[in-house]
DRENMARBA-832708 format. One record per residue (C-alpha): x, y, z; residue in three letters; residue number from 1. Coordinates in pm, 1 decimal. Layout:
BEGIN
<site px="X" py="Y" pz="Z" type="ALA" seq="NUM"/>
...
END
This chain:
BEGIN
<site px="-4153.9" py="-1575.1" pz="1690.7" type="ALA" seq="1"/>
<site px="-3948.6" py="-1480.2" pz="1387.0" type="ASN" seq="2"/>
<site px="-3572.0" py="-1505.4" pz="1433.6" type="THR" seq="3"/>
<site px="-3348.3" py="-1243.8" pz="1276.9" type="VAL" seq="4"/>
<site px="-2988.4" py="-1351.3" pz="1219.9" type="LYS" seq="5"/>
<site px="-2744.2" py="-1066.8" pz="1283.8" type="LEU" seq="6"/>
<site px="-2390.9" py="-1043.9" pz="1148.0" type="SER" seq="7"/>
<site px="-2119.6" py="-803.1" pz="1267.8" type="PRO" seq="8"/>
<site px="-2072.7" py="-500.2" pz="1045.9" type="ARG" seq="9"/>
<site px="-1839.8" py="-202.2" pz="1047.6" type="VAL" seq="10"/>
<site px="-1991.5" py="132.9" pz="959.9" type="ARG" seq="11"/>
<site px="-1841.1" py="460.3" pz="849.6" type="SER" seq="12"/>
<site px="-2031.3" py="778.8" pz="909.1" type="GLU" seq="13"/>
<site px="-1956.8" py="1147.7" pz="944.4" type="VAL" seq="14"/>
<site px="-2098.7" py="1311.7" pz="1255.5" type="LEU" seq="15"/>
<site px="-2240.1" py="1663.9" pz="1266.6" type="ASP" seq="16"/>
<site px="-1907.5" py="1801.0" pz="1388.7" type="ASN" seq="17"/>
<site px="-1720.3" py="1645.5" pz="1096.4" type="GLY" seq="18"/>
<site px="-1561.3" py="1367.4" pz="1302.1" type="ALA" seq="19"/>
<site px="-1556.4" py="1008.3" pz="1179.1" type="ILE" seq="20"/>
<site px="-1758.0" py="775.7" pz="1401.8" type="ALA" seq="21"/>
<site px="-1604.7" py="451.9" pz="1270.4" type="SER" seq="22"/>
<site px="-1396.6" py="323.4" pz="982.0" type="ILE" seq="23"/>
<site px="-1483.7" py="45.1" pz="733.6" type="PRO" seq="24"/>
<site px="-1206.7" py="-197.7" pz="829.5" type="LEU" seq="25"/>
<site px="-1319.7" py="-447.1" pz="565.7" type="HIS" seq="26"/>
<site px="-1193.2" py="-199.0" pz="304.1" type="LEU" seq="27"/>
<site px="-845.4" py="-155.1" pz="448.8" type="ILE" seq="28"/>
<site px="-804.6" py="-497.3" pz="610.9" type="GLY" seq="29"/>
<site px="-672.4" py="-675.9" pz="298.9" type="PRO" seq="30"/>
<site px="-441.7" py="-381.6" pz="231.8" type="PHE" seq="31"/>
<site px="-269.7" py="-390.9" pz="571.9" type="LEU" seq="32"/>
<site px="-35.8" py="-668.1" pz="457.7" type="ASN" seq="33"/>
<site px="-13.4" py="-554.4" pz="93.8" type="GLU" seq="34"/>
<site px="101.4" py="-193.4" pz="102.3" type="GLY" seq="35"/>
<site px="467.1" py="-184.4" pz="204.8" type="VAL" seq="36"/>
<site px="725.6" py="87.7" pz="148.5" type="VAL" seq="37"/>
<site px="1082.2" py="-46.4" pz="134.4" type="PHE" seq="38"/>
<site px="1430.7" py="85.6" pz="112.9" type="GLU" seq="39"/>
<site px="1564.7" py="-58.6" pz="-212.9" type="ARG" seq="40"/>
<site px="1831.3" py="-273.8" pz="-44.6" type="ASP" seq="41"/>
<site px="1571.4" py="-445.5" pz="172.5" type="GLU" seq="42"/>
<site px="1382.5" py="-602.2" pz="-116.2" type="LEU" seq="43"/>
<site px="1695.2" py="-657.7" pz="-326.6" type="ASP" seq="44"/>
<site px="1839.6" py="-877.2" pz="-51.1" type="LYS" seq="45"/>
<site px="1516.8" py="-1065.2" pz="25.2" type="ALA" seq="46"/>
<site px="1470.8" py="-1436.4" pz="-58.3" type="PRO" seq="47"/>
<site px="1377.6" py="-1486.7" pz="-424.6" type="ARG" seq="48"/>
<site px="1198.0" py="-1736.9" pz="-643.8" type="ILE" seq="49"/>
<site px="1471.8" py="-1909.7" pz="-845.8" type="VAL" seq="50"/>
<site px="1274.5" py="-2180.7" pz="-1026.8" type="ALA" seq="51"/>
<site px="918.3" py="-2295.2" pz="-1086.6" type="THR" seq="52"/>
<site px="742.4" py="-2628.6" pz="-1097.8" type="GLN" seq="53"/>
<site px="810.5" py="-2805.3" pz="-1430.4" type="GLU" seq="54"/>
<site px="969.8" py="-2488.8" pz="-1567.9" type="GLY" seq="55"/>
<site px="647.7" py="-2287.9" pz="-1574.2" type="ARG" seq="56"/>
<site px="691.3" py="-1922.3" pz="-1668.4" type="VAL" seq="57"/>
<site px="428.3" py="-1793.6" pz="-1424.7" type="MET" seq="58"/>
<site px="269.8" py="-1944.1" pz="-1114.0" type="LEU" seq="59"/>
<site px="-90.5" py="-1949.5" pz="-996.6" type="SER" seq="60"/>
<site px="-254.7" py="-2056.0" pz="-671.5" type="ARG" seq="61"/>
<site px="-158.8" py="-2405.2" pz="-555.2" type="GLY" seq="62"/>
<site px="153.7" py="-2436.0" pz="-771.8" type="GLU" seq="63"/>
<site px="507.2" py="-2482.1" pz="-640.3" type="LEU" seq="64"/>
<site px="792.4" py="-2231.2" pz="-634.7" type="ALA" seq="65"/>
<site px="1155.3" py="-2290.1" pz="-535.2" type="TYR" seq="66"/>
<site px="1321.8" py="-2021.8" pz="-325.5" type="VAL" seq="67"/>
<site px="1676.7" py="-1930.6" pz="-225.0" type="ARG" seq="68"/>
<site px="1785.4" py="-1674.4" pz="31.6" type="GLY" seq="69"/>
<site px="1787.2" py="-1620.7" pz="404.9" type="GLU" seq="70"/>
<site px="1453.4" py="-1745.5" pz="536.5" type="LEU" seq="71"/>
<site px="1354.6" py="-1710.0" pz="899.6" type="GLY" seq="72"/>
<site px="1131.9" py="-1931.8" pz="1108.5" type="THR" seq="73"/>
<site px="816.1" py="-1785.9" pz="952.2" type="THR" seq="74"/>
<site px="630.5" py="-2015.9" pz="712.5" type="ARG" seq="75"/>
<site px="399.2" py="-1754.0" pz="561.3" type="ASP" seq="76"/>
<site px="535.6" py="-1493.8" pz="319.3" type="TYR" seq="77"/>
<site px="416.7" py="-1220.2" pz="88.7" type="ARG" seq="78"/>
<site px="547.8" py="-1203.9" pz="-267.9" type="ILE" seq="79"/>
<site px="658.0" py="-873.3" pz="-421.3" type="PHE" seq="80"/>
<site px="783.6" py="-769.1" pz="-762.0" type="ARG" seq="81"/>
<site px="1042.4" py="-498.8" pz="-824.7" type="GLU" seq="82"/>
<site px="962.8" py="-196.2" pz="-610.6" type="ALA" seq="83"/>
<site px="883.9" py="136.9" pz="-774.9" type="ARG" seq="84"/>
<site px="1021.8" py="467.8" pz="-642.8" type="PRO" seq="85"/>
<site px="788.9" py="711.4" pz="-467.0" type="LEU" seq="86"/>
<site px="894.7" py="1071.3" pz="-533.3" type="LEU" seq="87"/>
<site px="765.4" py="1377.1" pz="-349.7" type="ASP" seq="88"/>
<site px="548.7" py="1569.4" pz="-601.9" type="PRO" seq="89"/>
<site px="694.5" py="1902.5" pz="-486.3" type="VAL" seq="90"/>
<site px="1054.9" py="1848.2" pz="-372.5" type="SER" seq="91"/>
<site px="1121.1" py="1535.8" pz="-586.3" type="ARG" seq="92"/>
<site px="1278.2" py="1376.7" pz="-277.8" type="GLU" seq="93"/>
<site px="1293.0" py="997.4" pz="-291.6" type="LEU" seq="94"/>
<site px="1050.5" py="888.5" pz="-17.6" type="LEU" seq="95"/>
<site px="1093.5" py="512.9" pz="-52.6" type="GLY" seq="96"/>
<site px="1006.9" py="221.7" pz="-278.3" type="TYR" seq="97"/>
<site px="656.5" py="78.2" pz="-301.0" type="GLU" seq="98"/>
<site px="657.4" py="-299.0" pz="-338.2" type="GLY" seq="99"/>
<site px="437.8" py="-430.9" pz="-618.8" type="GLN" seq="100"/>
<site px="226.7" py="-687.4" pz="-434.5" type="TYR" seq="101"/>
<site px="196.8" py="-1022.8" pz="-613.1" type="VAL" seq="102"/>
<site px="43.6" py="-1261.8" pz="-358.6" type="GLY" seq="103"/>
<site px="126.8" py="-1497.0" pz="-71.9" type="THR" seq="104"/>
<site px="318.3" py="-1822.9" pz="-33.7" type="ALA" seq="105"/>
<site px="370.6" py="-2089.1" pz="232.5" type="GLU" seq="106"/>
<site px="692.6" py="-2276.6" pz="296.9" type="MET" seq="107"/>
<site px="648.5" py="-2653.4" pz="259.1" type="LEU" seq="108"/>
<site px="1009.2" py="-2771.7" pz="289.9" type="ARG" seq="109"/>
<site px="1327.4" py="-2597.6" pz="394.4" type="GLU" seq="110"/>
<site px="1623.9" py="-2588.7" pz="157.9" type="GLY" seq="111"/>
<site px="1984.3" py="-2676.4" pz="224.3" type="GLY" seq="112"/>
<site px="2255.0" py="-2888.2" pz="70.4" type="ALA" seq="113"/>
<site px="2276.1" py="-3259.4" pz="-14.3" type="GLN" seq="114"/>
<site px="2544.5" py="-3486.4" pz="-158.6" type="PRO" seq="115"/>
<site px="2557.3" py="-3462.5" pz="-536.6" type="SER" seq="116"/>
<site px="2449.4" py="-3755.7" pz="-751.0" type="ALA" seq="117"/>
<site px="2810.7" py="-3802.8" pz="-864.9" type="SER" seq="118"/>
<site px="2922.9" py="-3843.2" pz="-507.8" type="GLY" seq="119"/>
<site px="3155.3" py="-3546.6" pz="-538.8" type="LYS" seq="120"/>
<site px="3068.3" py="-3232.3" pz="-349.4" type="GLY" seq="121"/>
<site px="2718.4" py="-3112.8" pz="-263.1" type="THR" seq="122"/>
<site px="2420.0" py="-2972.6" pz="-449.7" type="ASP" seq="123"/>
<site px="2227.7" py="-2662.0" pz="-346.0" type="ILE" seq="124"/>
<site px="1863.5" py="-2746.1" pz="-275.9" type="VAL" seq="125"/>
<site px="1622.7" py="-2449.5" pz="-268.1" type="PRO" seq="126"/>
<site px="1329.1" py="-2429.0" pz="-27.4" type="ALA" seq="127"/>
<site px="988.9" py="-2543.0" pz="-159.5" type="THR" seq="128"/>
<site px="692.2" py="-2307.4" pz="-138.2" type="PHE" seq="129"/>
<site px="326.8" py="-2338.1" pz="-232.8" type="SER" seq="130"/>
<site px="154.8" py="-2032.8" pz="-380.0" type="ILE" seq="131"/>
<site px="-141.9" py="-1954.8" pz="-151.9" type="LYS" seq="132"/>
<site px="-299.0" py="-1657.5" pz="-328.5" type="SER" seq="133"/>
<site px="-217.8" py="-1425.6" pz="-616.8" type="VAL" seq="134"/>
<site px="-312.4" py="-1071.4" pz="-708.4" type="ARG" seq="135"/>
<site px="-106.7" py="-1127.3" pz="-1023.3" type="GLN" seq="136"/>
<site px="82.5" py="-1439.1" pz="-1133.9" type="GLU" seq="137"/>
<site px="417.8" py="-1499.5" pz="-960.8" type="ALA" seq="138"/>
<site px="740.5" py="-1579.0" pz="-1140.6" type="GLY" seq="139"/>
<site px="1116.6" py="-1628.6" pz="-1117.6" type="VAL" seq="140"/>
<site px="1286.8" py="-1324.4" pz="-965.7" type="GLY" seq="141"/>
<site px="994.8" py="-1223.1" pz="-744.2" type="ASP" seq="142"/>
<site px="1092.2" py="-1157.2" pz="-381.8" type="ARG" seq="143"/>
<site px="951.9" py="-1293.8" pz="-57.0" type="LEU" seq="144"/>
<site px="891.1" py="-1096.2" pz="259.9" type="TRP" seq="145"/>
<site px="770.1" py="-1244.5" pz="589.3" type="ALA" seq="146"/>
<site px="399.1" py="-1194.4" pz="645.6" type="GLU" seq="147"/>
<site px="335.7" py="-1004.5" pz="971.2" type="PRO" seq="148"/>
<site px="66.9" py="-1084.3" pz="1223.3" type="ALA" seq="149"/>
<site px="-265.8" py="-925.7" pz="1133.5" type="SER" seq="150"/>
<site px="-277.2" py="-571.6" pz="1262.9" type="ASP" seq="151"/>
<site px="-629.9" py="-528.0" pz="1394.2" type="TRP" seq="152"/>
<site px="-547.0" py="-281.4" pz="1670.3" type="ALA" seq="153"/>
<site px="-820.8" py="-27.5" pz="1729.3" type="ALA" seq="154"/>
<site px="-823.3" py="263.7" pz="1489.0" type="TYR" seq="155"/>
<site px="-921.9" py="581.3" pz="1667.6" type="VAL" seq="156"/>
<site px="-1005.4" py="858.4" pz="1416.9" type="PRO" seq="157"/>
<site px="-865.3" py="1195.7" pz="1522.2" type="HIS" seq="158"/>
<site px="-745.9" py="1519.0" pz="1367.2" type="ALA" seq="159"/>
<site px="-374.7" py="1610.6" pz="1375.6" type="PRO" seq="160"/>
<site px="-272.8" py="1811.2" pz="1679.4" type="GLY" seq="161"/>
<site px="-108.8" py="2077.2" pz="1464.6" type="SER" seq="162"/>
<site px="-126.9" py="2221.7" pz="1114.8" type="ALA" seq="163"/>
<site px="-39.6" py="1981.0" pz="835.0" type="MET" seq="164"/>
<site px="8.7" py="2034.5" pz="462.8" type="ASP" seq="165"/>
<site px="112.7" py="1772.9" pz="209.2" type="GLY" seq="166"/>
<site px="47.2" py="1611.0" pz="-126.3" type="ARG" seq="167"/>
<site px="-86.0" py="1286.4" pz="-267.0" type="VAL" seq="168"/>
<site px="214.4" py="1096.3" pz="-407.4" type="VAL" seq="169"/>
<site px="35.0" py="826.2" pz="-603.9" type="SER" seq="170"/>
<site px="-276.6" py="616.4" pz="-642.8" type="ILE" seq="171"/>
<site px="-225.6" py="261.1" pz="-515.1" type="TYR" seq="172"/>
<site px="-249.7" py="15.7" pz="-802.2" type="GLY" seq="173"/>
<site px="-94.0" py="250.9" pz="-1059.4" type="LEU" seq="174"/>
<site px="-422.5" py="426.5" pz="-1142.2" type="GLY" seq="175"/>
<site px="-428.8" py="787.8" pz="-1256.7" type="LEU" seq="176"/>
<site px="-735.7" py="886.2" pz="-1052.9" type="HIS" seq="177"/>
<site px="-906.3" py="755.2" pz="-741.5" type="ALA" seq="178"/>
<site px="-1241.1" py="791.6" pz="-568.8" type="GLY" seq="179"/>
<site px="-1420.9" py="683.1" pz="-254.2" type="GLN" seq="180"/>
<site px="-1283.4" py="369.3" pz="-82.0" type="ASN" seq="181"/>
<site px="-958.8" py="371.5" pz="-281.1" type="GLN" seq="182"/>
<site px="-606.8" py="402.6" pz="-141.2" type="ILE" seq="183"/>
<site px="-352.0" py="681.5" pz="-192.6" type="VAL" seq="184"/>
<site px="7.0" py="732.4" pz="-77.8" type="ALA" seq="185"/>
<site px="89.5" py="1061.6" pz="97.9" type="LEU" seq="186"/>
<site px="423.2" py="1246.5" pz="115.3" type="ASN" seq="187"/>
<site px="412.9" py="1274.7" pz="493.9" type="ARG" seq="188"/>
<site px="502.4" py="1007.4" pz="750.0" type="GLY" seq="189"/>
<site px="625.8" py="949.2" pz="1103.9" type="GLN" seq="190"/>
<site px="897.6" py="1212.7" pz="1074.8" type="ARG" seq="191"/>
<site px="626.6" py="1469.4" pz="994.2" type="ASP" seq="192"/>
<site px="399.5" py="1376.3" pz="1284.9" type="GLY" seq="193"/>
<site px="149.9" py="1166.6" pz="1088.6" type="VAL" seq="194"/>
<site px="-24.1" py="901.7" pz="1297.9" type="GLU" seq="195"/>
<site px="-246.1" py="607.0" pz="1220.7" type="ARG" seq="196"/>
<site px="-603.3" py="728.3" pz="1262.7" type="GLY" seq="197"/>
<site px="-543.4" py="1082.6" pz="1140.8" type="HIS" seq="198"/>
<site px="-836.7" py="1228.3" pz="950.0" type="VAL" seq="199"/>
<site px="-730.3" py="1476.7" pz="682.0" type="LEU" seq="200"/>
<site px="-902.2" py="1714.6" pz="441.9" type="ALA" seq="201"/>
<site px="-851.1" py="1674.1" pz="67.7" type="LEU" seq="202"/>
<site px="-829.6" py="1979.4" pz="-156.5" type="TRP" seq="203"/>
<site px="-872.7" py="2022.2" pz="-530.3" type="ARG" seq="204"/>
<site px="-624.1" py="2267.5" pz="-678.9" type="SER" seq="205"/>
<site px="-771.2" py="2583.7" pz="-824.9" type="GLY" seq="206"/>
<site px="-723.2" py="2618.6" pz="-1199.8" type="VAL" seq="207"/>
<site px="-535.5" py="2901.0" pz="-1370.6" type="SER" seq="208"/>
<site px="-755.6" py="3121.4" pz="-1585.0" type="THR" seq="209"/>
<site px="-791.4" py="3474.2" pz="-1721.1" type="THR" seq="210"/>
<site px="-1008.0" py="3763.4" pz="-1604.7" type="ASP" seq="211"/>
<site px="-1198.5" py="3841.0" pz="-1925.7" type="ARG" seq="212"/>
<site px="-1405.3" py="4118.1" pz="-1770.2" type="THR" seq="213"/>
<site px="-1133.7" py="4380.6" pz="-1819.9" type="VAL" seq="214"/>
<site px="-932.6" py="4479.5" pz="-2126.2" type="ALA" seq="215"/>
<site px="-598.9" py="4384.5" pz="-1969.7" type="GLU" seq="216"/>
<site px="-717.9" py="4023.1" pz="-1915.8" type="ARG" seq="217"/>
<site px="-482.1" py="3949.8" pz="-1624.5" type="PRO" seq="218"/>
<site px="-398.6" py="3590.0" pz="-1531.2" type="SER" seq="219"/>
<site px="-538.4" py="3458.3" pz="-1205.3" type="MET" seq="220"/>
<site px="-564.7" py="3134.4" pz="-1012.6" type="ARG" seq="221"/>
<site px="-891.2" py="3021.7" pz="-857.9" type="LEU" seq="222"/>
<site px="-878.3" py="2917.6" pz="-489.8" type="PRO" seq="223"/>
<site px="-839.1" py="2553.3" pz="-386.6" type="ASP" seq="224"/>
<site px="-1168.6" py="2386.9" pz="-299.8" type="GLU" seq="225"/>
<site px="-1239.1" py="2117.1" pz="-39.0" type="ARG" seq="226"/>
<site px="-1274.7" py="1780.6" pz="-210.0" type="ASN" seq="227"/>
<site px="-1334.4" py="1523.4" pz="63.8" type="GLY" seq="228"/>
<site px="-1167.8" py="1343.1" pz="353.3" type="MET" seq="229"/>
<site px="-885.3" py="1092.6" pz="404.2" type="LEU" seq="230"/>
<site px="-825.5" py="838.8" pz="680.6" type="PHE" seq="231"/>
<site px="-461.8" py="742.1" pz="747.8" type="VAL" seq="232"/>
<site px="-426.6" py="373.4" pz="836.8" type="PHE" seq="233"/>
<site px="-61.2" py="289.1" pz="772.1" type="ARG" seq="234"/>
<site px="242.6" py="506.1" pz="843.6" type="VAL" seq="235"/>
<site px="606.3" py="466.5" pz="739.9" type="PHE" seq="236"/>
<site px="898.6" py="701.9" pz="804.4" type="GLU" seq="237"/>
<site px="838.7" py="933.2" pz="507.2" type="ARG" seq="238"/>
<site px="517.3" py="798.1" pz="350.8" type="VAL" seq="239"/>
<site px="165.2" py="713.7" pz="467.0" type="SER" seq="240"/>
<site px="-126.6" py="525.8" pz="314.3" type="TYR" seq="241"/>
<site px="-477.0" py="666.0" pz="344.8" type="ALA" seq="242"/>
<site px="-829.3" py="561.6" pz="250.5" type="LEU" seq="243"/>
<site px="-1044.8" py="812.1" pz="60.6" type="ILE" seq="244"/>
<site px="-1358.6" py="835.5" pz="273.7" type="LEU" seq="245"/>
<site px="-1548.0" py="1062.6" pz="35.6" type="ASN" seq="246"/>
<site px="-1487.4" py="1311.8" pz="-240.5" type="GLY" seq="247"/>
<site px="-1674.1" py="1529.0" pz="-487.5" type="THR" seq="248"/>
<site px="-1413.4" py="1498.6" pz="-765.8" type="HIS" seq="249"/>
<site px="-1155.8" py="1233.2" pz="-865.7" type="PRO" seq="250"/>
<site px="-832.2" py="1245.1" pz="-665.6" type="VAL" seq="251"/>
<site px="-496.3" py="1246.3" pz="-845.8" type="GLN" seq="252"/>
<site px="-125.5" py="1263.6" pz="-765.2" type="ALA" seq="253"/>
<site px="-28.7" py="1616.4" pz="-658.6" type="GLY" seq="254"/>
<site px="-359.8" py="1696.6" pz="-488.4" type="ASP" seq="255"/>
<site px="-314.8" py="1870.8" pz="-152.7" type="ARG" seq="256"/>
<site px="-425.0" py="1762.1" pz="194.2" type="PHE" seq="257"/>
<site px="-436.0" py="1947.0" pz="524.8" type="THR" seq="258"/>
<site px="-571.7" py="1908.1" pz="875.0" type="GLN" seq="259"/>
<site px="-957.0" py="1918.8" pz="868.2" type="PRO" seq="260"/>
END
């Protein structure tokens, strides 16, 4: 008899009632450890790359970096560049700082102090790290943040229990527009009742136009139109990250979302 080899797959489909049956975890899995919203002081005080192997300007996978700062017992770290502010599109409130993800690194040797070659005093010896992976090349000044355990807890899609209204803050990766299977930051978080697993409706803002059928030609604004669905998979205090499940038009910063 013929043997068919089966591999596990994760499907995403919309049921007749509009609910999401399952979520494509392979799309958000790599992002779970990448997308982090910081307070500025957190990243400013994090361990930093202070020198590179043989004075290299930038570092790629497998090369060595030398790090100073308070390192814990963790050996695996993520590397971030200077965080960029996330501002609420409506209120202009500062919601947090999005770390620019660079890659990952592994500690090879701890740092410390050793007697100086002159025999007088001690020399500072930074910790030695190996670059494990890079989204962009790492360099001096980049910051390290402990890599958390993989978060593969079950995601249960569900609608918010009450009315919700918010805006897309930005497109992850600094793009101007986003489409299906891309990530956006939202201006609502834990303090607003957003939960991991929330399914939200995306809306495209109605354009301003003129009624040309009458002599007065009054100004008017067309109604907002439904533009797709979002799935929230990571929640911070004032910001959330969501996956665009589907959409009829490109999504951009300032677009509105509500409960389905």
